[in-house]
C-alpha positions as CSV (number, residue, x, y, z in Angstrom):
1,M,8.5,-6.1,-24.2
2,P,8.2,-2.5,-23.0
3,R,7.9,-1.8,-19.3
4,Q,4.4,-1.1,-18.0
5,A,3.9,2.3,-16.3
6,R,3.8,2.6,-12.6
7,L,0.3,2.8,-11.2
8,D,0.2,5.4,-8.5
9,A,-1.8,8.2,-6.9
10,P,-1.5,9.8,-3.4
11,G,-2.6,7.3,-0.9
12,T,-2.3,4.2,-3.1
13,L,-1.1,1.2,-1.2
14,H,2.1,-0.5,-2.5
15,H,4.0,-3.6,-1.6
16,V,7.5,-2.6,-2.6
17,I,10.3,-5.2,-3.1
18,I,13.9,-4.0,-3.5
19,R,16.5,-6.5,-4.6
20,G,20.3,-6.3,-5.0
21,I,21.7,-6.6,-8.5
22,E,22.4,-10.2,-9.4
23,K,21.0,-11.2,-5.9
24,R,24.0,-9.5,-4.2
25,S,23.9,-8.2,-0.7
26,I,22.5,-4.6,-0.2
27,L,22.7,-4.7,3.6
28,S,26.1,-5.9,4.8
29,G,25.9,-5.0,8.5
30,D,24.1,-2.9,11.1
31,T,25.7,0.3,9.9
32,D,24.0,-0.3,6.5
33,R,20.7,-1.2,8.0
34,E,20.8,1.9,10.3
35,D,21.5,4.1,7.3
36,F,18.7,2.5,5.2
37,V,16.1,2.8,8.0
38,S,17.2,6.4,8.9
39,R,16.8,7.5,5.3
40,M,13.5,5.7,4.8
41,G,12.1,7.2,8.0
42,G,13.3,10.7,7.2
43,L,11.9,10.7,3.7
44,A,8.6,9.2,4.9
45,S,8.2,12.1,7.3
46,E,9.3,14.7,4.8
47,T,7.1,13.4,1.9
48,G,4.0,12.3,3.8
49,T,4.6,8.7,2.8
50,R,2.9,6.3,5.3
51,I,5.0,3.2,6.2
52,F,2.8,0.3,7.5
53,A,5.3,-2.6,7.5
54,W,8.9,-3.2,6.5
55,A,11.6,-5.9,6.8
56,L,15.3,-5.8,5.9
57,M,17.0,-8.9,4.7
58,S,20.5,-9.3,3.3
59,N,19.9,-9.0,-0.4
60,H,16.4,-7.6,-0.5
61,A,13.9,-5.5,1.5
62,H,10.1,-5.3,1.7
63,V,8.2,-2.1,2.4
64,F,4.4,-1.8,2.6
65,L,3.4,1.9,2.2
66,G,0.8,4.4,1.2
67,S,2.3,6.9,-1.3
68,G,2.4,10.5,-0.3
69,P,1.3,13.6,-2.2
70,A,4.4,13.6,-4.4
71,G,3.9,9.9,-5.3
72,L,5.9,6.7,-5.0
73,P,8.5,7.2,-7.8
74,G,10.0,10.3,-6.2
75,F,10.2,8.7,-2.8
76,M,11.8,5.6,-4.0
77,R,14.3,7.4,-6.3
78,R,15.5,9.5,-3.4
79,L,15.7,6.6,-1.0
80,L,17.5,4.2,-3.3
81,T,19.9,6.7,-4.9
82,G,20.9,8.2,-1.6
83,Y,21.4,4.8,0.0
84,A,23.4,3.4,-3.0
85,V,25.8,6.4,-3.0
86,S,26.3,6.0,0.8
87,Y,26.8,2.2,0.6
88,N,29.3,2.4,-2.3
89,L,31.4,5.0,-0.4
90,R,31.3,3.0,2.8
91,H,32.3,-0.3,1.1
92,K,34.6,1.3,-1.5
93,R,32.7,-0.2,-4.4
94,H,31.4,1.2,-7.7
95,G,28.5,0.5,-10.0
96,H,24.8,-0.3,-9.5
97,L,23.7,-1.7,-6.2
98,F,20.0,-2.5,-7.0
99,Q,18.2,-4.2,-9.7
100,N,17.3,-1.7,-12.4
101,R,13.7,-1.4,-11.2
102,Y,12.2,-2.0,-7.8
103,K,9.0,-4.0,-7.8
104,S,5.8,-2.3,-6.7
105,I,2.4,-4.0,-6.5
106,V,-0.8,-1.9,-6.0
107,C,-2.8,-3.6,-3.3
108,E,-6.6,-3.7,-2.5
109,E,-6.8,-2.6,1.1
110,D,-9.8,-4.5,2.5
111,A,-8.6,-7.8,1.1
112,Y,-4.9,-7.7,1.7
113,F,-3.9,-5.1,4.3
114,K,-3.6,-7.4,7.3
115,E,-2.2,-10.3,5.2
116,L,0.6,-8.1,3.9
117,I,1.5,-6.7,7.3
118,R,1.9,-10.3,8.6
119,Y,3.7,-11.6,5.6
120,I,6.3,-8.8,5.5
121,H,6.9,-8.9,9.3
122,L,7.4,-12.6,9.3
123,N,10.2,-12.5,6.7
124,P,13.0,-12.6,9.3
125,V,11.5,-15.8,10.8
126,R,11.0,-17.5,7.5
127,A,14.6,-16.7,6.6
128,G,15.9,-18.1,9.9
129,I,17.3,-14.7,11.0
130,V,15.3,-15.0,14.2
131,K,14.1,-18.3,15.6
132,D,10.6,-17.3,16.9
133,L,8.1,-14.6,17.7
134,A,9.7,-13.6,20.9
135,E,13.0,-12.8,19.1
136,L,11.0,-11.1,16.4
137,D,9.5,-8.8,19.0
138,Q,13.0,-7.5,19.8
139,Y,14.4,-7.6,16.2
140,R,15.5,-4.1,15.2
141,W,15.4,-4.4,11.4
142,C,11.7,-5.1,11.0
143,G,8.5,-3.1,11.7
144,H,6.9,-5.8,13.9
145,G,8.5,-4.6,17.1
146,V,7.1,-1.1,16.6
147,V,3.6,-2.5,16.3
148,T,3.9,-4.6,19.4
149,G,5.4,-1.7,21.4
150,H,8.9,-3.1,21.8
151,A,10.4,-0.4,19.7
152,G,9.6,3.1,18.6
153,N,9.7,4.8,15.2
154,E,7.7,8.0,14.9
155,W,7.5,7.7,11.1
156,Q,6.0,4.2,11.1
157,D,2.1,4.4,11.0
158,R,1.6,2.0,14.0
159,D,-1.7,3.5,15.0
160,Y,-3.3,2.8,11.6
161,V,-2.1,-0.8,11.7
162,L,-3.4,-1.4,15.2
163,R,-6.9,0.0,14.3
164,W,-7.3,-3.1,12.1
165,F,-7.1,-5.2,15.3
166,G,-9.1,-3.3,17.9
167,K,-10.1,0.0,19.4
168,R,-8.1,-0.2,22.6
169,E,-4.3,-0.2,22.1
170,G,-3.6,-3.1,24.5
171,D,-6.3,-5.3,23.0
172,A,-5.2,-4.4,19.5
173,R,-1.5,-5.2,20.2
174,R,-2.5,-8.6,21.6
175,A,-4.8,-9.4,18.7
176,Y,-2.1,-8.3,16.2
177,R,0.5,-10.5,17.8
178,R,-1.9,-13.5,17.8
179,Y,-2.6,-12.9,14.2
180,V,1.1,-12.9,13.3
181,E,1.6,-16.0,15.4
182,E,-1.1,-17.8,13.5
183,G,0.9,-17.2,10.3
184,L,4.1,-18.9,11.5
185,G,3.2,-22.2,9.9
186,Q,2.1,-20.7,6.5
187,G,5.6,-20.7,5.0
188,R,6.3,-18.7,1.8
189,R,3.3,-16.8,0.3
190,P,4.1,-16.4,-3.4
191,E,0.6,-15.0,-4.0
192,L,1.5,-11.9,-1.9
193,V,4.6,-10.8,-3.9
194,G,3.0,-9.9,-7.2
195,G,-0.2,-9.1,-9.0
196,G,-2.1,-11.0,-11.7
197,L,-5.1,-13.4,-11.5
198,I,-3.3,-16.4,-10.0
199,R,-2.0,-14.3,-7.1
200,S,-5.2,-12.3,-6.6
201,K,-7.2,-15.5,-6.4
202,G,-4.8,-17.3,-4.1
203,G,-3.4,-19.9,-6.5
204,W,-3.7,-21.8,-9.7
205,S,-6.4,-24.2,-8.4
206,E,-8.7,-21.3,-7.9
207,V,-8.1,-20.0,-11.4
208,V,-8.8,-23.5,-12.9
209,S,-12.0,-23.6,-10.9
210,M,-13.1,-20.3,-12.2
211,R,-12.4,-21.4,-15.8
212,R,-14.4,-24.6,-15.3
213,T,-17.4,-22.6,-14.2
214,G,-17.0,-20.0,-17.0
215,L,-16.2,-17.1,-14.7
216,K,-14.0,-14.3,-16.0
217,E,-12.2,-11.7,-14.0
218,R,-9.8,-9.0,-15.1
219,S,-6.3,-9.1,-13.8
220,D,-3.0,-7.2,-14.1
221,E,0.5,-8.1,-13.0
222,R,0.9,-4.7,-11.3
223,I,-2.2,-5.2,-9.1
224,L,-3.1,-7.5,-6.2
225,G,-6.9,-7.3,-5.9
226,S,-10.3,-8.3,-7.3
227,G,-11.4,-7.8,-10.9
228,D,-13.5,-4.8,-9.9
229,F,-10.5,-3.2,-8.2
230,V,-8.3,-3.9,-11.2
231,N,-10.9,-2.3,-13.5
232,E,-11.1,0.9,-11.5
233,I,-7.3,1.2,-11.1
234,I,-6.7,0.7,-14.9
235,R,-9.6,2.9,-15.8
236,E,-8.1,5.6,-13.6
237,A,-4.6,5.2,-15.1
238,D,-5.8,5.2,-18.7
239,A,-8.4,7.9,-18.5
240,K,-7.5,11.3,-19.8
241,Q,-8.4,14.1,-17.4
242,R,-11.1,16.3,-18.8
243,L,-10.0,19.1,-16.7
244,R,-6.4,19.7,-15.7
245,F,-5.3,21.9,-12.9
246,P,-2.1,22.5,-10.9
247,D,-1.4,20.3,-7.9
248,R,-1.5,23.3,-5.5
249,E,-5.1,23.9,-6.6
250,R,-6.2,20.3,-6.7
251,S,-7.4,19.9,-3.1
252,E,-9.2,23.3,-3.1
253,I,-11.1,22.4,-6.3
254,I,-12.0,18.9,-5.0
255,E,-13.3,20.5,-1.7
256,Q,-15.4,23.0,-3.5
257,Y,-16.9,20.3,-5.7
258,I,-17.8,18.2,-2.6
259,K,-19.2,21.1,-0.7
260,G,-21.3,22.2,-3.7
261,K,-22.9,18.7,-4.0
262,C,-23.6,18.6,-0.2
263,R,-25.3,22.0,-0.3
264,K,-27.4,21.0,-3.2
265,Q,-28.7,17.9,-1.4
266,G,-28.9,19.6,1.9
267,I,-26.6,17.1,3.6
268,N,-23.8,18.0,6.1
269,I,-20.4,17.3,4.7
270,K,-19.3,15.9,8.1
271,E,-21.9,13.2,7.8
272,V,-20.6,12.3,4.4
273,R,-17.1,11.9,5.8
274,A,-18.1,10.2,9.0
275,G,-19.1,7.0,7.1
276,S,-22.9,7.4,7.6
277,R,-24.9,4.6,5.9
278,R,-28.1,6.6,5.5
279,P,-29.4,5.8,2.0
280,E,-29.3,9.5,1.1
281,V,-25.7,9.9,2.3
282,S,-24.5,6.7,0.6
283,K,-26.1,7.8,-2.7
284,L,-24.5,11.3,-2.5
285,R,-21.1,9.7,-1.7
286,R,-21.4,7.6,-4.8
287,Q,-22.4,10.6,-6.9
288,I,-19.5,12.6,-5.7
289,A,-17.0,9.8,-6.3
290,M,-18.3,9.2,-9.9
291,G,-18.3,12.9,-10.6
292,L,-14.7,13.4,-9.4
293,L,-13.5,10.4,-11.3
294,D,-15.4,11.0,-14.6
295,A,-15.3,14.8,-14.8
296,Y,-11.9,15.6,-13.3
297,G,-10.0,12.3,-13.5
298,V,-9.2,12.4,-9.7
299,P,-7.5,9.1,-8.6
300,L,-9.5,6.7,-6.5
301,A,-7.1,7.0,-3.5
302,E,-7.4,10.8,-3.5
303,I,-11.3,10.6,-3.7
304,A,-11.2,8.2,-0.8
305,R,-9.1,10.5,1.3
306,H,-11.4,13.5,0.7
307,L,-14.5,11.4,1.5
308,G,-13.1,9.7,4.6
309,V,-13.3,6.2,3.3
310,T,-10.8,3.5,1.9
311,T,-9.8,3.2,-1.7
312,S,-11.5,-0.2,-1.8
313,A,-14.8,1.3,-0.6
314,I,-14.7,3.8,-3.5
315,S,-13.9,1.0,-5.9
316,K,-16.8,-1.1,-4.7
317,M,-19.4,1.8,-4.8
318,L,-18.3,2.7,-8.3
319,S,-18.6,-0.9,-9.4
320,R,-22.1,-1.2,-7.9
321,S,-23.2,2.0,-9.6
322,R,-22.0,0.9,-13.0
323,S,-23.4,-2.6,-12.7
324,G,-26.8,-1.3,-11.4
């Protein structure tokens, strides 16, 4: 069966899982871990890739990120190729280090952001590498300590994570840590390591319940999210752009389109981007999103960035527009 194409656009959220070939170790000691983290952080800063959560194990690693302007494949290719060459030289080995293809799952932000942060950061506890949350606070090879303030990585987007838990940093850190602590007894979360209907609905029992009631919802193994979110991501990936333009001109063209729509409606562009819920502003925001997607083929994540909202918000407003 042919491989499915990667789903990606600047700003898209991905849960990336990297595994060693034949389940072999890819991180044999602190020197390896330091090398991997240094490369990941340097590339994140260089490419504008946003790292929200990460955890290094022995034969695999988890990274939760928002892809940068150049996209996920380029970032991952440079990270894994550079690290594999370094690892092989250090350990005097030859051949492939990683499975042929890393796994990446596109994630719906509103529904899964906090869950994935917690799931990924609790990996060392579930694996018995650290015994409790206090040790996890001090554990170097996981992004948890950065969020709680016990460690520092300039390239890790700590501030964005904390904004999900509160407006004041101290309150947000405490709320985040309580949230992580509440997940200690959850065990393994198979629904968070892939896409598809079973995972997106939280388990087989939910799917059976849907079938009994006659409900249908689109799913895709590459996507963790609702049917509406899946529809928009697939539509975006499959649609042929009606107007193509170079990447260097892309932002300028999008900006001119948005400004033109705002001028025509007599609405300040700052109000559109500030999240105003005035009916006139909400309607204009939907019109802009639909226009950018339908006329120009601009990805949802890129539309969201230019309008100052989340990808999930764009997906929902487009879904409402088409159903209404």
